[in-house]
C-alpha positions as CSV (number, residue, x, y, z in Angstrom):
1,M,0.3,-12.9,2.5
2,I,2.7,-13.6,-0.2
3,H,3.0,-10.7,-3.0
4,T,5.0,-11.3,-6.2
5,L,4.8,-8.7,-9.0
6,L,5.3,-10.8,-12.1
7,M,6.1,-9.1,-15.5
8,A,6.8,-12.3,-17.2
9,A,8.2,-12.7,-20.7
10,S,5.3,-12.9,-23.1
11,L,4.4,-14.4,-26.6
12,L,2.1,-12.4,-28.7
13,L,0.2,-14.8,-30.7
14,F,-2.3,-13.5,-33.6
15,S,-5.3,-15.7,-34.6
16,S,-6.1,-17.1,-37.8
17,C,-9.7,-17.5,-39.3
18,E,-11.6,-17.8,-42.5
19,K,-13.1,-14.5,-43.3
20,D,-16.0,-13.5,-45.6
21,T,-14.1,-12.2,-48.6
22,N,-16.7,-9.4,-48.9
23,Q,-15.9,-8.0,-45.4
24,P,-12.8,-5.9,-44.5
25,D,-10.2,-7.4,-42.3
26,A,-10.9,-6.6,-38.4
27,V,-8.2,-4.3,-37.1
28,L,-6.6,-6.1,-34.5
29,P,-5.3,-4.7,-31.0
30,T,-2.0,-3.6,-30.4
31,N,0.7,-3.2,-27.6
32,L,-1.0,-5.8,-25.0
33,I,0.6,-5.2,-21.4
34,T,-0.3,-7.2,-18.2
35,H,0.2,-6.0,-14.8
36,V,-0.1,-9.2,-12.3
37,I,0.0,-9.2,-8.8
38,V,0.0,-12.3,-6.6
39,N,-1.4,-12.2,-3.0
40,S,-0.8,-15.7,-1.5
41,N,-3.2,-17.7,-3.6
42,S,-5.2,-14.7,-4.8
43,V,-4.1,-13.4,-8.4
44,N,-5.0,-9.9,-9.5
45,V,-4.5,-8.8,-13.2
46,Q,-4.8,-5.5,-15.1
47,A,-4.3,-5.5,-18.9
48,T,-4.2,-2.6,-21.3
49,S,-4.1,-2.5,-25.1
50,D,-4.6,-0.2,-27.9
51,N,-7.9,-0.6,-29.9
52,A,-9.4,-3.8,-27.8
53,N,-13.0,-3.9,-27.3
54,F,-12.7,-6.3,-24.5
55,F,-10.3,-8.9,-22.7
56,T,-10.6,-12.5,-21.7
57,F,-8.5,-14.2,-19.1
58,T,-7.7,-17.9,-18.9
59,F,-6.3,-19.4,-15.8
60,Y,-5.2,-23.0,-15.9
61,E,-5.1,-25.1,-12.8
62,N,-5.2,-28.9,-12.3
63,G,-5.8,-29.6,-16.0
64,D,-8.7,-27.4,-16.0
65,S,-9.1,-23.7,-17.1
66,T,-11.3,-20.8,-16.1
67,I,-12.2,-18.0,-18.5
68,I,-13.0,-14.5,-17.2
69,E,-14.2,-11.7,-19.6
70,S,-13.8,-8.2,-18.9
71,T,-14.4,-4.8,-20.5
72,D,-12.1,-2.8,-18.3
73,G,-9.2,-5.2,-18.3
74,A,-9.3,-6.2,-14.8
75,A,-9.7,-9.8,-13.4
76,A,-9.2,-11.9,-10.3
77,Y,-8.8,-15.6,-9.6
78,D,-8.0,-17.7,-6.5
79,Y,-6.0,-20.6,-6.8
80,S,-6.5,-23.7,-4.5
81,A,-2.7,-24.9,-4.2
82,N,0.7,-24.1,-4.3
83,G,2.3,-24.4,-7.9
84,T,3.3,-23.0,-11.0
85,Y,0.7,-21.9,-13.6
86,I,-0.4,-20.3,-16.7
87,L,-2.3,-17.4,-17.5
88,I,-3.3,-16.4,-21.0
89,T,-4.6,-12.6,-21.6
90,K,-6.4,-12.1,-24.8
91,A,-7.3,-8.6,-26.3
92,H,-10.0,-8.7,-28.7
93,T,-11.6,-6.7,-31.5
94,N,-14.4,-9.8,-31.4
95,Y,-14.3,-13.0,-30.4
96,T,-12.3,-14.5,-33.5
97,D,-9.8,-11.7,-33.7
98,Y,-7.4,-10.9,-30.9
99,I,-3.8,-10.9,-29.9
100,Q,-2.6,-12.7,-26.8
101,K,-0.1,-12.7,-24.0
102,T,1.2,-15.6,-21.7
103,D,2.2,-15.0,-18.1
104,T,3.6,-17.7,-15.8
105,I,2.4,-17.4,-12.1
106,N,4.2,-18.8,-9.1
107,I,1.7,-19.7,-6.2
108,I,3.0,-19.8,-2.7
109,I,0.1,-20.0,-0.2
110,N,1.3,-18.4,3.3
111,Q,0.8,-20.9,5.9
112,G,1.1,-18.3,8.7
113,Q,4.5,-18.6,9.7
114,T,5.1,-15.0,10.0
115,G,2.6,-14.2,12.8
116,A,0.8,-11.7,10.7
117,P,-2.8,-12.1,10.2
118,T,-4.0,-13.8,7.1
119,T,-7.4,-12.2,6.5
120,G,-8.5,-8.6,5.8
121,Y,-9.5,-6.1,3.4
122,S,-7.8,-5.7,-0.1
123,T,-8.1,-3.0,-2.9
124,P,-7.6,-3.4,-6.4
125,I,-4.4,-2.5,-8.6
126,S,-6.3,-0.2,-10.9
127,Y,-8.7,2.4,-10.7
128,P,-10.6,4.2,-13.4
129,G,-9.0,7.4,-14.3
130,Y,-5.8,6.5,-12.4
131,T,-2.4,4.9,-13.2
132,L,-0.1,3.2,-11.0
133,V,2.8,5.4,-10.8
134,W,4.8,3.3,-8.1
135,N,4.4,0.5,-5.7
136,D,6.0,-1.7,-3.4
137,E,4.8,-5.2,-3.0
138,F,7.4,-6.5,-0.8
139,S,8.0,-9.7,-2.7
140,G,11.5,-10.2,-2.2
141,T,13.8,-10.6,0.9
142,S,15.2,-7.1,1.3
143,L,14.2,-3.5,0.9
144,S,14.2,-1.7,-2.4
145,N,16.6,1.3,-3.1
146,D,13.4,3.5,-2.9
147,W,13.5,3.3,1.2
148,V,15.9,4.9,3.4
149,F,16.3,4.5,7.5
150,D,16.1,7.4,10.0
151,I,18.6,6.3,12.8
152,G,18.5,7.3,16.5
153,T,16.2,9.2,18.8
154,G,15.8,12.6,16.9
155,S,15.6,16.0,18.5
156,G,13.5,15.8,21.7
157,G,12.5,12.0,21.0
158,W,11.4,13.2,17.2
159,G,9.8,16.4,18.5
160,N,7.4,14.2,20.7
161,N,9.4,12.6,23.6
162,E,9.2,9.3,22.0
163,L,11.2,6.5,24.0
164,Q,12.4,4.2,21.1
165,Y,15.7,4.4,19.3
166,Y,15.3,3.8,15.5
167,T,17.7,1.3,14.1
168,N,18.2,-0.4,10.5
169,Q,17.8,-3.8,12.3
170,N,13.9,-3.7,13.0
171,A,12.6,-4.0,9.5
172,T,12.6,-7.4,7.7
173,V,11.0,-8.3,4.3
174,G,9.9,-11.9,3.6
175,N,6.7,-13.9,2.8
176,G,5.5,-10.9,0.7
177,L,5.4,-8.6,3.6
178,L,7.2,-5.8,5.5
179,E,7.7,-6.2,9.2
180,I,8.5,-3.5,11.4
181,K,9.0,-4.6,14.9
182,A,9.4,-2.5,18.2
183,K,11.3,-4.4,20.8
184,A,11.8,-3.9,24.6
185,E,15.4,-3.9,24.6
186,T,18.0,-1.5,26.0
187,F,20.2,0.1,23.1
188,N,22.1,3.4,23.1
189,A,20.6,4.3,26.5
190,Q,17.0,3.7,25.2
191,Q,14.7,1.1,26.6
192,F,13.1,0.5,23.2
193,T,14.1,0.0,19.5
194,S,11.9,0.2,16.3
195,T,12.5,1.2,12.8
196,R,11.3,4.3,10.8
197,L,11.5,4.0,7.1
198,K,11.1,6.9,4.4
199,T,11.2,7.6,0.8
200,Q,12.8,10.9,1.4
201,G,15.2,11.9,-1.5
202,K,14.2,8.9,-3.5
203,K,10.3,9.1,-4.1
204,S,7.7,11.9,-3.6
205,W,4.2,12.7,-5.3
206,K,1.8,15.5,-5.5
207,Y,-1.9,14.6,-5.7
208,G,-3.1,11.1,-6.3
209,R,-4.6,8.2,-4.5
210,I,-2.3,6.0,-2.0
211,D,-3.2,2.7,-0.7
212,V,-1.3,1.1,2.1
213,R,-2.5,-2.3,3.2
214,A,-1.3,-3.1,6.7
215,A,-2.1,-4.7,10.1
216,V,-1.1,-2.6,13.0
217,P,0.3,-3.5,16.3
218,Y,-1.7,-2.7,19.8
219,G,-1.1,-2.0,23.3
220,K,-0.6,1.0,25.7
221,G,2.1,3.4,24.4
222,I,2.6,1.7,20.9
223,W,2.2,4.3,18.0
224,P,2.2,3.0,14.6
225,A,2.1,5.6,11.6
226,I,1.9,5.9,8.0
227,W,2.3,9.4,6.9
228,M,3.9,11.9,4.6
229,L,6.0,15.2,5.0
230,G,6.8,17.9,2.4
231,D,9.8,17.6,0.2
232,N,11.1,20.9,1.6
233,I,11.2,20.0,5.3
234,S,14.9,20.2,5.3
235,T,14.7,24.2,4.2
236,V,11.4,25.5,5.9
237,S,11.0,22.8,9.0
238,W,7.9,21.4,10.2
239,P,5.1,22.6,10.2
240,N,5.8,24.9,7.3
241,C,6.4,21.8,5.1
242,G,3.1,20.3,5.8
243,E,2.1,16.8,7.0
244,I,-0.4,14.3,6.1
245,D,-1.1,11.4,8.6
246,I,-2.8,8.7,6.3
247,M,-3.1,6.4,9.4
248,E,-2.0,6.9,13.2
249,L,-3.0,4.6,16.1
250,I,-2.8,5.2,19.9
251,G,-2.6,1.9,21.2
252,G,-4.5,0.8,24.4
253,T,-7.2,-1.9,25.4
254,G,-10.5,-1.5,23.8
255,Y,-11.2,2.0,22.2
256,N,-7.8,3.0,21.3
257,D,-6.8,-0.3,19.7
258,R,-9.8,-0.1,17.5
259,T,-9.4,3.4,16.5
260,V,-7.2,5.2,13.7
261,Y,-6.8,8.8,12.8
262,G,-6.2,10.6,9.6
263,T,-5.0,14.2,10.0
264,A,-3.3,17.2,8.3
265,H,-0.8,19.6,9.9
266,W,0.4,22.7,8.5
267,S,1.5,26.4,9.3
268,D,-1.0,29.1,9.8
269,N,0.8,32.5,9.6
270,G,3.5,31.0,11.7
271,T,1.0,28.8,14.0
272,H,0.7,25.2,14.0
273,A,-2.6,24.2,12.5
274,Q,-4.2,20.7,12.2
275,F,-7.4,19.1,11.1
276,G,-8.4,15.5,11.6
277,D,-11.0,12.9,12.4
278,K,-11.1,9.1,13.4
279,Y,-12.5,5.9,12.4
280,S,-13.3,3.2,15.0
281,L,-14.1,-0.5,14.3
282,Q,-17.3,-1.5,16.1
283,S,-15.2,-4.6,17.7
284,G,-11.7,-6.4,18.0
285,K,-8.7,-4.3,17.2
286,F,-6.9,-3.3,14.1
287,A,-4.3,-5.7,14.7
288,D,-6.6,-8.6,14.3
289,E,-6.4,-8.5,10.4
290,F,-5.2,-6.2,7.5
291,H,-7.0,-3.0,6.4
292,V,-6.3,-0.5,3.9
293,F,-5.5,2.9,4.8
294,S,-5.9,5.4,1.8
295,I,-5.8,9.1,0.9
296,I,-7.6,10.7,-2.2
297,W,-5.4,13.7,-2.8
298,T,-6.3,16.4,-5.5
299,Q,-5.6,20.3,-5.7
300,N,-8.6,20.9,-4.0
301,S,-8.9,18.3,-1.3
302,I,-7.6,15.3,0.8
303,K,-10.0,12.7,1.8
304,W,-9.0,9.8,4.3
305,L,-10.6,6.2,3.9
306,M,-10.4,3.3,5.7
307,D,-11.2,0.1,3.8
308,D,-12.8,2.4,1.1
309,I,-14.9,4.0,3.6
310,Q,-14.4,7.7,3.8
311,Y,-14.2,9.3,7.3
312,N,-12.4,12.8,6.8
313,E,-12.1,15.4,4.2
314,I,-10.4,18.6,4.3
315,S,-10.5,21.5,1.6
316,L,-7.3,22.9,0.3
317,T,-8.6,25.9,-1.4
318,P,-7.8,28.1,1.5
319,A,-4.6,30.2,0.8
320,E,-3.1,29.1,4.3
321,L,-3.0,25.3,3.0
322,A,-0.6,26.2,0.2
323,E,1.8,23.4,1.9
324,F,-0.2,20.8,0.3
325,Q,0.2,21.9,-3.3
326,Q,3.8,20.4,-3.4
327,N,5.4,16.9,-3.3
328,F,5.5,14.8,-0.3
329,F,7.5,11.7,0.7
330,L,6.1,8.7,2.5
331,I,7.1,7.4,6.2
332,L,6.3,4.1,7.8
333,N,7.1,3.6,11.4
334,V,6.1,2.4,14.9
335,A,6.9,4.7,17.6
336,V,6.9,3.6,21.6
337,G,5.8,6.2,24.0
338,G,5.6,10.1,23.6
339,N,3.4,12.9,24.2
340,W,0.2,11.4,22.8
341,P,0.1,7.8,23.4
342,G,2.2,8.0,27.0
343,D,4.5,5.2,28.2
344,P,3.9,1.5,27.8
345,D,2.6,-0.2,31.1
346,G,2.5,-3.7,32.4
347,T,-0.5,-4.5,30.0
348,T,2.0,-3.8,27.0
349,V,3.2,-6.8,25.2
350,F,6.5,-6.8,23.3
351,P,7.7,-7.3,20.6
352,Q,5.0,-5.5,18.5
353,S,4.9,-5.7,14.6
354,M,3.4,-3.3,11.9
355,Y,3.0,-5.8,8.9
356,V,2.7,-3.8,5.4
357,D,1.4,-5.9,2.7
358,Y,1.6,-3.3,-0.1
359,V,2.0,0.5,-0.8
360,R,0.4,1.7,-4.1
361,V,0.4,5.2,-5.6
362,F,-1.9,6.3,-8.2
363,Q,-2.3,9.3,-10.1
């Protein structure tokens, strides 16, 4: 899946038309801004403008055009072939009075060369009442500076007796995806390697909606996770810092490969406490296609969603859950083995990859 965030140079043009001299001049919209994301052949655009009553979007392709009208500034369009195309967005006072902006869109349709799924669920780039405050669409060929690596085996296998050695060599960016690969290879006395990425010290947030579109690995002993820790972990340690597991999967044939978990961890008067629930597909496994794993986090609660289906919620009003009233940073990793999943066995296929399509934070 290809993702390109386009903030193209634009040209604001004002329409001119004859007016009834007895009518006052219309007040034109101002400050037209477009946010365009390309996912393979699919384009999502979100426009904002001061004093606009509605928007129109004109997508040009193969000598023809498609016009989409929108009151909330959102539109989507699917192109049929690779190429460079023009999108004209207009912010209207009425049909004859508007300003416009031109974006250039490059379409490169993924032909499946990455090994990642080519189908699955997607979420929009805007929600009513929210602003997109940070995102990574993995549109380039390297990680942004907002990510850092954990290296090594951690204390006690990262506290879970995990078997992998985390390196900075098992994560790649290309074809619009981040790929984190777990390999069966001996490295620094460990039998497996993988990667653990985090935004610690770079980006963190308190409250909001977080969407992560990913295709997760499978198999006995495979433990992919999309999760968060409190910024103060270096001073108060775990679980006093709090932990929000947006998604964990404990691989294994059948039920395990089609079940994900959403959990909160905290310290209850010095004792580790947790609350979670799970969501299972009716058939297949989560590795078969992309899914979107989300939390909606407010001062009062955290809700967990899978493909916009809520399956878990915790109230944050009790005083002992004060850990969740602070900033948290993001972590993406694929662990191998450990207390929860157990060791890989003869049924486990290596390498295993988690493909991340996008990470988006709304507040």
